[in-house]
Every structure is written in C-alpha cells, then in structure tokens.
NUTILUM-825798 format. One record per residue (C-alpha): residue number from 1; residue in one letter; chain; x, y, z. Coordinates in nm, 4 decimals. Example, Ala and Ser with C-alpha at 12.3 -4.5 7.8 and 13.67 -1.06 7.14 Angstrom:
BEGIN
{pt 1,"A","A",{1.2300,-0.4500,0.7800}}
{pt 2,"S","A",{1.3670,-0.1060,0.7140}}
***
This chain:
BEGIN
{pt 1,"M","A",{-1.6265,0.1003,-2.4319}}
{pt 2,"T","A",{-1.3002,-0.0880,-2.4681}}
{pt 3,"S","A",{-1.3298,-0.4371,-2.6072}}
{pt 4,"A","A",{-1.1505,-0.7340,-2.4522}}
{pt 5,"S","A",{-0.8172,-0.8295,-2.6082}}
{pt 6,"P","A",{-0.8077,-1.1374,-2.8301}}
{pt 7,"A","A",{-0.5962,-1.3206,-2.5740}}
{pt 8,"L","A",{-0.8684,-1.2807,-2.3211}}
{pt 9,"A","A",{-1.1567,-1.3560,-2.5508}}
{pt 10,"A","A",{-1.0054,-1.6893,-2.6521}}
{pt 11,"A","A",{-1.0119,-2.0019,-2.4357}}
{pt 12,"P","A",{-0.6889,-2.0457,-2.2446}}
{pt 13,"R","A",{-0.4324,-2.2872,-2.3910}}
{pt 14,"A","A",{-0.3892,-2.6206,-2.2079}}
{pt 15,"G","A",{-0.1945,-2.5645,-1.8885}}
{pt 16,"R","A",{-0.2673,-2.1880,-1.8853}}
{pt 17,"L","A",{-0.4747,-2.0141,-1.6149}}
{pt 18,"S","A",{-0.8214,-1.8942,-1.7174}}
{pt 19,"P","A",{-0.8650,-1.5133,-1.7148}}
{pt 20,"A","A",{-1.0657,-1.5431,-1.3902}}
{pt 21,"A","A",{-0.7840,-1.7341,-1.2239}}
{pt 22,"A","A",{-0.5271,-1.4958,-1.3559}}
{pt 23,"F","A",{-0.7265,-1.2080,-1.2080}}
{pt 24,"V","A",{-0.7325,-1.3737,-0.8642}}
{pt 25,"L","A",{-0.3635,-1.4603,-0.8878}}
{pt 26,"Q","A",{-0.2618,-1.0980,-0.9654}}
{pt 27,"A","A",{-0.4848,-0.9587,-0.6966}}
{pt 28,"S","A",{-0.3229,-1.2054,-0.4508}}
{pt 29,"I","A",{0.0254,-1.0723,-0.5483}}
{pt 30,"T","A",{-0.0684,-0.7220,-0.4442}}
{pt 31,"V","A",{-0.2211,-0.8567,-0.1180}}
{pt 32,"S","A",{0.0874,-1.0707,-0.0349}}
{pt 33,"F","A",{0.3352,-0.7963,-0.1330}}
{pt 34,"L","A",{0.1618,-0.5486,0.0984}}
{pt 35,"A","A",{0.1302,-0.8111,0.3676}}
{pt 36,"G","A",{0.5059,-0.8587,0.3446}}
{pt 37,"S","A",{0.5689,-0.4889,0.3746}}
{pt 38,"S","A",{0.3531,-0.4517,0.6857}}
{pt 39,"A","A",{0.4682,-0.7791,0.8536}}
{pt 40,"P","A",{0.7674,-0.6202,1.0267}}
{pt 41,"T","A",{0.5435,-0.3628,1.2123}}
{pt 42,"P","A",{0.4686,-0.5823,1.5190}}
{pt 43,"L","A",{0.8292,-0.7022,1.5118}}
{pt 44,"Y","A",{0.9938,-0.3639,1.5545}}
{pt 45,"P","A",{0.9946,-0.3711,1.9379}}
{pt 46,"L","A",{1.1694,-0.7084,1.9174}}
{pt 47,"Y","A",{1.4300,-0.5693,1.6730}}
{pt 48,"Q","A",{1.4767,-0.2633,1.8876}}
{pt 49,"A","A",{1.5507,-0.4761,2.1918}}
{pt 50,"A","A",{1.7799,-0.7111,1.9932}}
{pt 51,"F","A",{1.9713,-0.4531,1.7885}}
{pt 52,"G","A",{1.9444,-0.1438,2.0121}}
{pt 53,"F","A",{1.8093,0.1275,1.7842}}
{pt 54,"S","A",{1.5613,0.4083,1.8622}}
{pt 55,"A","A",{1.2279,0.5296,1.7187}}
{pt 56,"I","A",{1.4118,0.7219,1.4446}}
{pt 57,"G","A",{1.5716,0.3824,1.3445}}
{pt 58,"V","A",{1.2301,0.2314,1.3179}}
{pt 59,"T","A",{1.1048,0.5009,1.0835}}
{pt 60,"V","A",{1.4243,0.4855,0.8698}}
{pt 61,"I","A",{1.3813,0.1092,0.8302}}
{pt 62,"F","A",{1.0155,0.1663,0.7434}}
{pt 63,"G","A",{1.0828,0.4662,0.5185}}
{pt 64,"I","A",{1.3688,0.3177,0.3152}}
{pt 65,"Y","A",{1.1225,0.0664,0.1807}}
{pt 66,"A","A",{0.9119,0.3507,0.0434}}
{pt 67,"V","A",{1.2168,0.5068,-0.1152}}
{pt 68,"A","A",{1.3087,0.1758,-0.2877}}
{pt 69,"V","A",{0.9499,0.1390,-0.4108}}
{pt 70,"L","A",{0.9616,0.4886,-0.5542}}
{pt 71,"F","A",{1.2929,0.4215,-0.7330}}
{pt 72,"A","A",{1.1516,0.1010,-0.8881}}
{pt 73,"L","A",{0.8329,0.2741,-0.9935}}
{pt 74,"L","A",{1.0189,0.5572,-1.1626}}
{pt 75,"V","A",{1.2612,0.3215,-1.3419}}
{pt 76,"V","A",{1.0465,0.0161,-1.4251}}
{pt 77,"G","A",{0.6938,0.1338,-1.3534}}
{pt 78,"R","A",{0.6093,0.1602,-1.7204}}
{pt 79,"L","A",{0.8130,-0.1445,-1.8371}}
{pt 80,"S","A",{0.5135,-0.3889,-1.8290}}
{pt 81,"D","A",{0.3322,-0.1719,-2.0894}}
{pt 82,"H","A",{0.6107,-0.2681,-2.3293}}
{pt 83,"V","A",{0.7462,-0.6129,-2.2375}}
{pt 84,"G","A",{0.4244,-0.7565,-2.0926}}
{pt 85,"R","A",{0.3035,-0.8178,-1.7375}}
{pt 86,"R","A",{0.4391,-1.1744,-1.6975}}
{pt 87,"P","A",{0.8143,-1.1017,-1.7234}}
{pt 88,"V","A",{0.7946,-0.8264,-1.4699}}
{pt 89,"L","A",{0.5843,-1.0309,-1.2239}}
{pt 90,"L","A",{0.8175,-1.3326,-1.2578}}
{pt 91,"V","A",{1.1205,-1.1270,-1.1531}}
{pt 92,"A","A",{0.9300,-0.9459,-0.8764}}
{pt 93,"T","A",{0.7860,-1.2609,-0.7110}}
{pt 94,"A","A",{1.1288,-1.4335,-0.7279}}
{pt 95,"M","A",{1.2879,-1.1355,-0.5611}}
{pt 96,"Q","A",{1.0230,-1.1236,-0.2890}}
{pt 97,"A","A",{1.0794,-1.4849,-0.2081}}
{pt 98,"A","A",{1.4523,-1.4268,-0.1755}}
{pt 99,"T","A",{1.3939,-1.1133,0.0363}}
{pt 100,"M","A",{1.1982,-1.3146,0.2904}}
{pt 101,"L","A",{1.5096,-1.5346,0.3437}}
{pt 102,"L","A",{1.7081,-1.2210,0.4086}}
{pt 103,"F","A",{1.4628,-1.1006,0.6708}}
{pt 104,"A","A",{1.4589,-1.4459,0.8364}}
{pt 105,"S","A",{1.8385,-1.4448,0.8681}}
{pt 106,"A","A",{1.8841,-1.0763,0.9677}}
{pt 107,"H","A",{2.1423,-1.0153,1.2441}}
{pt 108,"G","A",{2.1391,-0.6333,1.2665}}
{pt 109,"V","A",{2.0079,-0.3030,1.1306}}
{pt 110,"P","A",{2.2193,-0.3229,0.8058}}
{pt 111,"D","A",{2.0566,-0.6588,0.7256}}
{pt 112,"L","A",{1.7065,-0.5157,0.7835}}
{pt 113,"L","A",{1.7809,-0.2133,0.5712}}
{pt 114,"F","A",{1.9155,-0.4225,0.2826}}
{pt 115,"A","A",{1.6131,-0.6552,0.3018}}
{pt 116,"R","A",{1.3733,-0.3580,0.3034}}
{pt 117,"V","A",{1.5478,-0.2127,-0.0013}}
{pt 118,"L","A",{1.5158,-0.5326,-0.2009}}
{pt 119,"Q","A",{1.1568,-0.5726,-0.0790}}
{pt 120,"G","A",{1.0777,-0.2219,-0.1964}}
{pt 121,"L","A",{1.2387,-0.2648,-0.5388}}
{pt 122,"S","A",{1.0482,-0.5770,-0.6119}}
{pt 123,"A","A",{0.7219,-0.4368,-0.4844}}
{pt 124,"G","A",{0.7657,-0.1250,-0.6951}}
{pt 125,"A","A",{0.8273,-0.3385,-1.0014}}
{pt 126,"A","A",{0.5164,-0.5400,-0.9337}}
{pt 127,"V","A",{0.2444,-0.3042,-0.8224}}
{pt 128,"A","A",{0.2035,-0.1138,-1.1507}}
{pt 129,"A","A",{0.2213,-0.4327,-1.3509}}
{pt 130,"V","A",{-0.0351,-0.6084,-1.1315}}
{pt 131,"G","A",{-0.2641,-0.3032,-1.1282}}
{pt 132,"A","A",{-0.2508,-0.2691,-1.5025}}
{pt 133,"G","A",{-0.2969,-0.6474,-1.5466}}
{pt 134,"L","A",{-0.6157,-0.6438,-1.3406}}
{pt 135,"L","A",{-0.7557,-0.3661,-1.5627}}
{pt 136,"D","A",{-0.6529,-0.5663,-1.8737}}
{pt 137,"I","A",{-0.8730,-0.8595,-1.7606}}
{pt 138,"D","A",{-1.1742,-0.6701,-1.6195}}
{pt 139,"K","A",{-1.1804,-0.2911,-1.6107}}
{pt 140,"R","A",{-1.4698,-0.2536,-1.3629}}
{pt 141,"R","A",{-1.3523,-0.5175,-1.1207}}
{pt 142,"G","A",{-0.9935,-0.4172,-1.1677}}
{pt 143,"V","A",{-1.0561,-0.0642,-1.0402}}
{pt 144,"I","A",{-1.2194,-0.2104,-0.7224}}
{pt 145,"A","A",{-0.9399,-0.4696,-0.6816}}
{pt 146,"N","A",{-0.6774,-0.1956,-0.7151}}
{pt 147,"A","A",{-0.8358,-0.0155,-0.4211}}
{pt 148,"V","A",{-0.9050,-0.3203,-0.2054}}
{pt 149,"S","A",{-0.5951,-0.5280,-0.2480}}
{pt 150,"P","A",{-0.3347,-0.2928,-0.0909}}
{pt 151,"M","A",{-0.5513,-0.2435,0.2181}}
{pt 152,"L","A",{-0.6317,-0.6158,0.2526}}
{pt 153,"G","A",{-0.2621,-0.7005,0.2303}}
{pt 154,"T","A",{-0.1703,-0.4331,0.4847}}
{pt 155,"A","A",{-0.4393,-0.5595,0.7230}}
{pt 156,"L","A",{-0.3476,-0.9267,0.6904}}
{pt 157,"G","A",{0.0258,-0.8593,0.7218}}
{pt 158,"G","A",{-0.0167,-0.6568,1.0380}}
{pt 159,"I","A",{-0.2458,-0.8906,1.2215}}
{pt 160,"G","A",{-0.0964,-1.2141,1.0895}}
{pt 161,"A","A",{0.2571,-1.1108,1.1992}}
{pt 162,"G","A",{0.1195,-0.9940,1.5337}}
{pt 163,"L","A",{-0.0512,-1.3321,1.5960}}
{pt 164,"L","A",{0.2601,-1.5215,1.5040}}
{pt 165,"V","A",{0.4788,-1.3030,1.7239}}
{pt 166,"Q","A",{0.2424,-1.3344,2.0176}}
{pt 167,"F","A",{0.1650,-1.7038,2.0104}}
{pt 168,"L","A",{0.4194,-1.9004,1.8054}}
{pt 169,"P","A",{0.7939,-1.9597,1.8379}}
{pt 170,"A","A",{1.0698,-1.8043,1.6297}}
{pt 171,"P","A",{0.8801,-1.4751,1.5791}}
{pt 172,"T","A",{1.1412,-1.3123,1.3586}}
{pt 173,"H","A",{1.1667,-1.6135,1.1329}}
{pt 174,"L","A",{0.8379,-1.7919,1.0912}}
{pt 175,"V","A",{0.6322,-1.5092,0.9368}}
{pt 176,"Y","A",{0.8988,-1.4564,0.6688}}
{pt 177,"L","A",{0.9293,-1.8255,0.5852}}
{pt 178,"L","A",{0.5528,-1.8522,0.5453}}
{pt 179,"L","A",{0.5433,-1.5492,0.3215}}
{pt 180,"G","A",{0.8332,-1.6785,0.1221}}
{pt 181,"A","A",{0.6387,-1.9995,0.0480}}
{pt 182,"V","A",{0.3469,-1.7864,-0.0766}}
{pt 183,"F","A",{0.5769,-1.5917,-0.3124}}
{pt 184,"V","A",{0.7176,-1.9195,-0.4562}}
{pt 185,"A","A",{0.3643,-2.0385,-0.5150}}
{pt 186,"Q","A",{0.2807,-1.7146,-0.6944}}
{pt 187,"F","A",{0.5924,-1.7410,-0.9072}}
{pt 188,"I","A",{0.4691,-2.0804,-1.0284}}
{pt 189,"G","A",{0.1253,-1.9328,-1.0878}}
{pt 190,"V","A",{0.2659,-1.6546,-1.3010}}
{pt 191,"L","A",{0.4521,-1.9101,-1.5125}}
{pt 192,"R","A",{0.1117,-2.0540,-1.6011}}
{pt 193,"M","A",{-0.0551,-1.7215,-1.6668}}
{pt 194,"A","A",{-0.1231,-1.6099,-2.0238}}
{pt 195,"E","A",{0.0208,-1.2716,-2.1173}}
{pt 196,"P","A",{-0.2753,-1.0282,-2.1252}}
{pt 197,"T","A",{-0.1068,-0.7653,-2.3392}}
{pt 198,"T","A",{0.0763,-0.7427,-2.6683}}
{pt 199,"P","A",{0.4390,-0.6353,-2.6173}}
{pt 200,"R","A",{0.5258,-0.3127,-2.8008}}
{pt 201,"P","A",{0.8456,-0.1243,-2.8769}}
{pt 202,"G","A",{1.0052,0.1228,-2.6382}}
{pt 203,"A","A",{1.1079,-0.0937,-2.3448}}
{pt 204,"W","A",{1.4512,0.0602,-2.3090}}
{pt 205,"A","A",{1.3137,0.4108,-2.3403}}
{pt 206,"S","A",{1.0577,0.3362,-2.0692}}
{pt 207,"L","A",{1.3408,0.2799,-1.8239}}
{pt 208,"K","A",{1.4276,0.6506,-1.8289}}
{pt 209,"P","A",{1.2731,0.7987,-1.5119}}
{pt 210,"Q","A",{0.9676,0.9934,-1.6020}}
{pt 211,"L","A",{0.6831,1.1116,-1.3881}}
{pt 212,"G","A",{0.3776,1.2316,-1.5739}}
{pt 213,"V","A",{0.0240,1.1514,-1.6739}}
{pt 214,"P","A",{-0.1539,1.1870,-2.0133}}
{pt 215,"P","A",{-0.3192,1.5274,-2.0558}}
{pt 216,"A","A",{-0.6660,1.3680,-2.0489}}
{pt 217,"V","A",{-0.6350,1.2624,-1.6790}}
{pt 218,"R","A",{-0.4236,1.5491,-1.5383}}
{pt 219,"G","A",{-0.7249,1.7273,-1.3888}}
{pt 220,"A","A",{-0.8513,1.4116,-1.2267}}
{pt 221,"M","A",{-0.5051,1.3331,-1.0892}}
{pt 222,"L","A",{-0.4771,1.6784,-0.9327}}
{pt 223,"R","A",{-0.8094,1.6288,-0.7615}}
{pt 224,"A","A",{-0.6974,1.2889,-0.6332}}
{pt 225,"V","A",{-0.3551,1.3892,-0.4918}}
{pt 226,"P","A",{-0.4726,1.5296,-0.1483}}
{pt 227,"A","A",{-0.6701,1.2137,-0.0796}}
{pt 228,"L","A",{-0.3827,0.9869,-0.1840}}
{pt 229,"V","A",{-0.1359,1.1741,0.0393}}
{pt 230,"A","A",{-0.3667,1.1889,0.3393}}
{pt 231,"T","A",{-0.4626,0.8223,0.3301}}
{pt 232,"W","A",{-0.1170,0.6789,0.2831}}
{pt 233,"A","A",{0.0465,0.9226,0.5268}}
{pt 234,"L","A",{-0.1951,0.7833,0.7860}}
{pt 235,"A","A",{-0.1003,0.4238,0.6896}}
{pt 236,"G","A",{0.2693,0.5173,0.7164}}
{pt 237,"F","A",{0.2259,0.6686,1.0620}}
{pt 238,"F","A",{0.0582,0.3594,1.2090}}
{pt 239,"G","A",{0.2641,0.1197,1.0062}}
{pt 240,"S","A",{0.5876,0.2549,1.1557}}
{pt 241,"L","A",{0.4952,0.3961,1.4952}}
{pt 242,"A","A",{0.1795,0.2101,1.6230}}
{pt 243,"P","A",{0.3811,-0.0289,1.8470}}
{pt 244,"T","A",{0.5809,0.2676,1.9924}}
{pt 245,"L","A",{0.2588,0.4627,2.0537}}
{pt 246,"L","A",{0.0914,0.1721,2.2324}}
{pt 247,"R","A",{0.3963,0.1012,2.4436}}
{pt 248,"G","A",{0.4803,0.4621,2.5333}}
{pt 249,"L","A",{0.1417,0.6235,2.5768}}
{pt 250,"L","A",{-0.1069,0.3395,2.6408}}
{pt 251,"G","A",{0.1243,0.1185,2.8537}}
{pt 252,"S","A",{0.0973,-0.1931,2.6333}}
{pt 253,"R","A",{0.3991,-0.4062,2.5249}}
{pt 254,"S","A",{0.1942,-0.6600,2.3329}}
{pt 255,"P","A",{0.3225,-0.7062,1.9783}}
{pt 256,"L","A",{-0.0267,-0.8238,1.8807}}
{pt 257,"L","A",{-0.1694,-0.4798,1.9636}}
{pt 258,"G","A",{0.0744,-0.3141,1.7281}}
{pt 259,"G","A",{-0.0467,-0.5426,1.4501}}
{pt 260,"L","A",{-0.4033,-0.4969,1.5492}}
{pt 261,"A","A",{-0.3891,-0.1182,1.5073}}
{pt 262,"L","A",{-0.2653,-0.1623,1.1515}}
{pt 263,"F","A",{-0.5259,-0.4390,1.0938}}
{pt 264,"M","A",{-0.8101,-0.2150,1.2146}}
{pt 265,"L","A",{-0.6998,0.0719,0.9984}}
{pt 266,"A","A",{-0.6616,-0.1308,0.6772}}
{pt 267,"G","A",{-0.9426,-0.3762,0.7574}}
{pt 268,"S","A",{-1.2028,-0.1057,0.8035}}
{pt 269,"G","A",{-1.0685,0.0453,0.4826}}
{pt 270,"V","A",{-1.1531,-0.2707,0.2968}}
{pt 271,"V","A",{-1.5060,-0.2587,0.4414}}
{pt 272,"S","A",{-1.5435,0.0969,0.3280}}
{pt 273,"V","A",{-1.4315,0.0172,-0.0271}}
{pt 274,"L","A",{-1.6882,-0.2667,-0.0513}}
{pt 275,"L","A",{-1.9655,-0.0546,0.0945}}
{pt 276,"L","A",{-1.8955,0.2342,-0.1399}}
{pt 277,"Q","A",{-1.8083,0.0413,-0.4562}}
{pt 278,"H","A",{-2.1444,0.1183,-0.6264}}
{pt 279,"R","A",{-2.1415,0.4898,-0.5289}}
{pt 280,"S","A",{-1.9853,0.7547,-0.7463}}
{pt 281,"A","A",{-1.6183,0.8333,-0.7083}}
{pt 282,"R","A",{-1.7100,1.1810,-0.5771}}
{pt 283,"T","A",{-1.9447,1.0310,-0.3125}}
{pt 284,"A","A",{-1.6692,0.7904,-0.1981}}
{pt 285,"L","A",{-1.4200,1.0727,-0.1795}}
{pt 286,"I","A",{-1.6452,1.2981,0.0218}}
{pt 287,"A","A",{-1.7578,1.0182,0.2601}}
{pt 288,"G","A",{-1.4009,0.8963,0.3042}}
{pt 289,"A","A",{-1.2482,1.2371,0.3700}}
{pt 290,"S","A",{-1.5187,1.3129,0.6242}}
{pt 291,"A","A",{-1.4625,0.9863,0.8151}}
{pt 292,"L","A",{-1.0841,1.0313,0.7948}}
{pt 293,"L","A",{-1.1057,1.3795,0.9446}}
{pt 294,"A","A",{-1.3286,1.2478,1.2358}}
{pt 295,"G","A",{-1.1133,0.9422,1.2943}}
{pt 296,"V","A",{-0.7837,1.1356,1.3203}}
{pt 297,"A","A",{-0.9444,1.3880,1.5614}}
{pt 298,"V","A",{-1.0675,1.1046,1.7906}}
{pt 299,"T","A",{-0.7274,0.9273,1.7773}}
{pt 300,"L","A",{-0.5382,1.2426,1.8785}}
{pt 301,"L","A",{-0.7808,1.3043,2.1639}}
{pt 302,"A","A",{-0.7404,0.9419,2.2801}}
{pt 303,"L","A",{-0.3613,0.9756,2.2762}}
{pt 304,"S","A",{-0.3775,1.2934,2.4783}}
{pt 305,"H","A",{-0.5876,1.1163,2.7447}}
{pt 306,"H","A",{-0.4098,0.7727,2.7230}}
{pt 307,"H","A",{-0.7399,0.6121,2.6438}}
{pt 308,"A","A",{-0.6917,0.2822,2.4558}}
{pt 309,"P","A",{-1.0564,0.2040,2.3589}}
{pt 310,"A","A",{-1.0992,0.5542,2.2107}}
{pt 311,"F","A",{-0.7679,0.5166,2.0292}}
{pt 312,"F","A",{-0.8774,0.1977,1.8595}}
{pt 313,"A","A",{-1.2228,0.3401,1.7868}}
{pt 314,"G","A",{-1.0570,0.6406,1.6169}}
{pt 315,"I","A",{-0.8367,0.4102,1.4117}}
{pt 316,"A","A",{-1.1488,0.2149,1.2927}}
{pt 317,"V","A",{-1.3223,0.5387,1.1905}}
{pt 318,"A","A",{-1.0067,0.6671,1.0227}}
{pt 319,"G","A",{-0.9784,0.3306,0.8412}}
{pt 320,"L","A",{-1.3283,0.3805,0.6973}}
{pt 321,"G","A",{-1.2064,0.7166,0.5705}}
{pt 322,"F","A",{-0.8898,0.5569,0.4397}}
{pt 323,"G","A",{-1.0825,0.3081,0.2235}}
{pt 324,"G","A",{-1.3409,0.5631,0.1026}}
{pt 325,"A","A",{-1.0963,0.8442,0.0176}}
{pt 326,"F","A",{-0.8414,0.6120,-0.1461}}
{pt 327,"Q","A",{-1.1123,0.4380,-0.3540}}
{pt 328,"G","A",{-1.2585,0.7749,-0.4543}}
{pt 329,"A","A",{-0.9161,0.9006,-0.5621}}
{pt 330,"V","A",{-0.8355,0.5849,-0.7631}}
{pt 331,"R","A",{-1.1786,0.5820,-0.9302}}
{pt 332,"T","A",{-1.1416,0.9497,-1.0147}}
{pt 333,"V","A",{-0.8388,0.8681,-1.2328}}
{pt 334,"L","A",{-0.8347,0.5124,-1.3665}}
{pt 335,"P","A",{-1.1576,0.4984,-1.5736}}
{pt 336,"F","A",{-1.0117,0.7554,-1.8154}}
{pt 337,"V","A",{-0.6747,0.5868,-1.8791}}
{pt 338,"A","A",{-0.6050,0.4173,-2.2133}}
{pt 339,"P","A",{-0.4870,0.0506,-2.1955}}
{pt 340,"G","A",{-0.1327,0.1367,-2.3165}}
{pt 341,"E","A",{-0.0889,0.3982,-2.0452}}
{pt 342,"R","A",{-0.2247,0.2040,-1.7451}}
{pt 343,"A","A",{0.1040,0.0978,-1.5834}}
{pt 344,"G","A",{0.2456,0.4484,-1.6280}}
{pt 345,"V","A",{-0.0520,0.6215,-1.4635}}
{pt 346,"L","A",{-0.0632,0.3622,-1.1826}}
{pt 347,"S","A",{0.3074,0.4237,-1.1243}}
{pt 348,"V","A",{0.2302,0.7969,-1.0675}}
{pt 349,"I","A",{-0.0483,0.6993,-0.8209}}
{pt 350,"F","A",{0.1838,0.4722,-0.6305}}
{pt 351,"V","A",{0.4661,0.7161,-0.6351}}
{pt 352,"V","A",{0.2493,0.9763,-0.4667}}
{pt 353,"S","A",{0.1183,0.7162,-0.2232}}
{pt 354,"Y","A",{0.4577,0.5819,-0.1177}}
{pt 355,"L","A",{0.6067,0.9252,-0.0834}}
{pt 356,"A","A",{0.3197,1.0067,0.1445}}
{pt 357,"M","A",{0.3720,0.6870,0.3375}}
{pt 358,"G","A",{0.7485,0.7131,0.3856}}
{pt 359,"V","A",{0.8550,1.0791,0.4137}}
{pt 360,"P","A",{0.6103,1.1984,0.6909}}
{pt 361,"A","A",{0.6822,0.8811,0.8982}}
{pt 362,"V","A",{1.0557,0.9540,0.8921}}
{pt 363,"A","A",{0.9870,1.3186,0.9793}}
{pt 364,"A","A",{0.7761,1.2081,1.2753}}
{pt 365,"G","A",{1.0651,0.9823,1.3930}}
{pt 366,"W","A",{1.3059,1.2777,1.3629}}
{pt 367,"V","A",{1.0766,1.4988,1.5813}}
{pt 368,"M","A",{1.0597,1.2230,1.8356}}
{pt 369,"A","A",{1.4412,1.1887,1.8351}}
{pt 370,"Q","A",{1.4959,1.5638,1.8697}}
{pt 371,"R","A",{1.2266,1.6366,2.1253}}
{pt 372,"G","A",{1.1775,1.2985,2.2961}}
{pt 373,"D","A",{0.8048,1.3631,2.2791}}
{pt 374,"I","A",{0.5919,1.1061,2.0930}}
{pt 375,"L","A",{0.2744,1.2995,2.1757}}
{pt 376,"L","A",{0.4059,1.6156,2.0086}}
{pt 377,"A","A",{0.5073,1.4212,1.7036}}
{pt 378,"S","A",{0.1633,1.2623,1.6880}}
{pt 379,"Q","A",{-0.0137,1.5993,1.7256}}
{pt 380,"L","A",{0.1941,1.7548,1.4504}}
{pt 381,"Y","A",{0.1433,1.4599,1.2228}}
{pt 382,"G","A",{-0.2294,1.4540,1.2962}}
{pt 383,"A","A",{-0.2636,1.8228,1.2241}}
{pt 384,"G","A",{-0.0968,1.7806,0.8890}}
{pt 385,"L","A",{-0.3241,1.4915,0.8079}}
{pt 386,"M","A",{-0.6332,1.6936,0.8920}}
{pt 387,"V","A",{-0.5204,1.9826,0.6656}}
{pt 388,"L","A",{-0.4691,1.7428,0.3792}}
{pt 389,"T","A",{-0.8039,1.5747,0.4434}}
{pt 390,"L","A",{-0.9757,1.9094,0.4362}}
{pt 391,"L","A",{-0.8190,1.9744,0.0952}}
{pt 392,"A","A",{-0.9384,1.6343,-0.0298}}
{pt 393,"L","A",{-1.2854,1.7059,0.1067}}
{pt 394,"L","A",{-1.2891,2.0494,-0.0643}}
{pt 395,"G","A",{-1.1785,1.8828,-0.3900}}
{pt 396,"G","A",{-1.4715,1.6440,-0.3673}}
{pt 397,"L","A",{-1.7290,1.9152,-0.2843}}
{pt 398,"L","A",{-1.6230,2.1573,-0.5582}}
{pt 399,"P","A",{-1.8291,2.1199,-0.8825}}
{pt 400,"R","A",{-1.6347,1.9716,-1.1770}}
{pt 401,"R","A",{-1.6875,1.9585,-1.5454}}
{pt 402,"G","A",{-1.6800,1.6477,-1.7550}}
{pt 403,"S","A",{-1.6356,1.3944,-1.4730}}
{pt 404,"S","A",{-1.8268,1.0835,-1.4023}}
{pt 405,"S","A",{-1.8520,0.8053,-1.1466}}
***
C-alpha cells in the first residue's frame, strides 16, 4: 500500500487549499474541460447555417480537437511527472480561458478550427496532470473520479449549451463566456493549490513523444483497449453527429435535442459508474460491454424506423454501457501504476480514447459526404462499435492470471 506524500500528510500552509479542496478543484477541471469540448455540439447546426459547411465539415471541426489533444498528450503528457502538476494546470486553464474568447468571436470555419486546436492542446496538457493529481491525493477516490469526471463534463456541456441555445440570447457567445469565467476561477484555484508531487529530473526528455506503458501494466492495458475504443467512439459519434441525426432522420431541428442526446449518453454513464464503483473491474467491464451492445442495437433499429423515443432509450442504455465499460477499463489499469508513472500511463489511456473519439467520427462524416446517406454511415459505425464491444466483452469473460478488482 502506498503511503501519502509528506506534502499531503502535513496541514496546508496558510492560504493554500486543503487536500480535499484540491481534489475537488482538480476533478472540476476535468469536468469543465470536457464540458467545453462538448459545448459546440448543439451549436453545429447554427454554425452550418451561418458559415455554410456540410456534415463532413462538422466532423472535421470535431475531430481536429481530438488530434490536438493527442499531440499534446504525446508531447507534454508526462511533463507533470517531472515539473509538478501545478505548472501544467496553470498554463492549461489560462489557455482554456483564452480559447473561450476565440470561440465567442468566431466569424468562420478557420476561426472554429483554430479555437478547437487550442482547446485540444490545453485539454491534452491538463487531463493527464489532473488524473495523476487526483491519484496523488486519494488513490481509491481518484480512480473513480477519473472515470466519472469526463462523462459528467460531457453531459453538462451538451445539455448546458443546448439549454442556452434554446432559451437565451446570443447562443454562440454566452456559453463560451460563462465557461471562460469558470476557467479563470480555476486558474486562481490552482494558484492556491499545494504541489502534490516532488519535481524530478527529466522534464526536457519527457517532451520527446513516447507512447508506452510499464511492463507491469501492459497486459491490463491490452485488455482495456477494446473497451476504451468502443466507449469513446460512441461518444465521438453522438458528440459530432447527434444534431444531424435528429434533424435528418427524426425530423427535429431543436438544438436542445442535440445536447440532450449527448447528455443522456454521458449522464447515464455517470450513473453506471456510481452504481458499479464497488464491483470488481471485471464485473464493471462485462456489465458495461453488455449494455453497450444492447444500446447500440436499439439505437440502430430506432434510426431505421425513425422512432425518436426508442432512439433516446437506446442512447440511455448505451450510456450505461459507456460508464460501466470505461470504468472497468480504467480500473483494470490504474491500480497497478507506480506514482511516478501515473501521468504517462494516463496519457496512453487518453491517447487511445481520443483517437477512438475523433477518427471514426471523421470517417462517418466522409461516408456521409460521399454517399449522402446518414443512415448507411450510422449502420456502418454501429456495426464497428458492436464488433469492438464484443471484443471487450470477450476480454472481460476470459479468465486472467494475477488480476484483481
């Protein structure tokens, strides 16, 4: 059992946040960063009408964020293991606040692309540092928070932006200004946070792109990959194309419904994580993969029959699978990672997740652009998801040696 670091065991200095407050602050950073990444989803129809781009344009704007996150994870994902969590988080929250101003003043596709790139770079710099920082403070709660926070942020960003677009003025400005204020507050909070780690040499060397995990967790990572890919490919599909699906197949032009689809997916994922948090990682993975398989099947049937209630029911069931499978994958890996390797391993987890979120979504947009058939793109995407989910389920069912929880 790993003992707490001296910095955490001691009482915080005057003016510094307590470990409990620092834990909440860091979890809130993940929530708000993911909320910011999903906030444009209900706005895409407005941007399409204003700037005149197609479904492939939507998926490119969505996918370039994932590419930027991947670049940041590969370059600075391990940096906080060397320079500390605070410096990385200070830069990331400041960049996010500035990015919100860029979104609010966007006048065309190039502006949106530039803002998404900066948003992805700052998010990629932050997610590994935050995830590792949560584990530094409380290993058990940190594992759960690392599973819950991305989904909670995705859910709140989708529904919050949808509500603002539907009912308040200046829809392409207000949501970003509110998020910008949140990031400024978090920057101030990080200034008051004690550094939970001891800086160590190798910061410059850590900037060399490297994707790998320690030998002790390679087997666990291989078992987790199908679940990571299936869950975040599902999130990428609905995060980029839910408004188009609802408008084209279900006859709805409400921006709120586009945000609601993402909210239901991620929100039911949060519920699943909380319900399964005391179950073993294997149980969570099996239950999640089973629900994900059923939910995707129901959603595809609903799309084929233009049946909105069944579509949302399928999303809710798939969301339960999203939460269970992602939690099972994370908990399969993280308990076995040494403190000095946490940010690096989390970077690998997020690299896999963001690749899965971005690449298939862009591919679906390309199919739609080539064939002009959103139903075909959805069916191909869903079939791929079901294959990956079956692999994740098989990985959970197979007996394993030397694993726990």
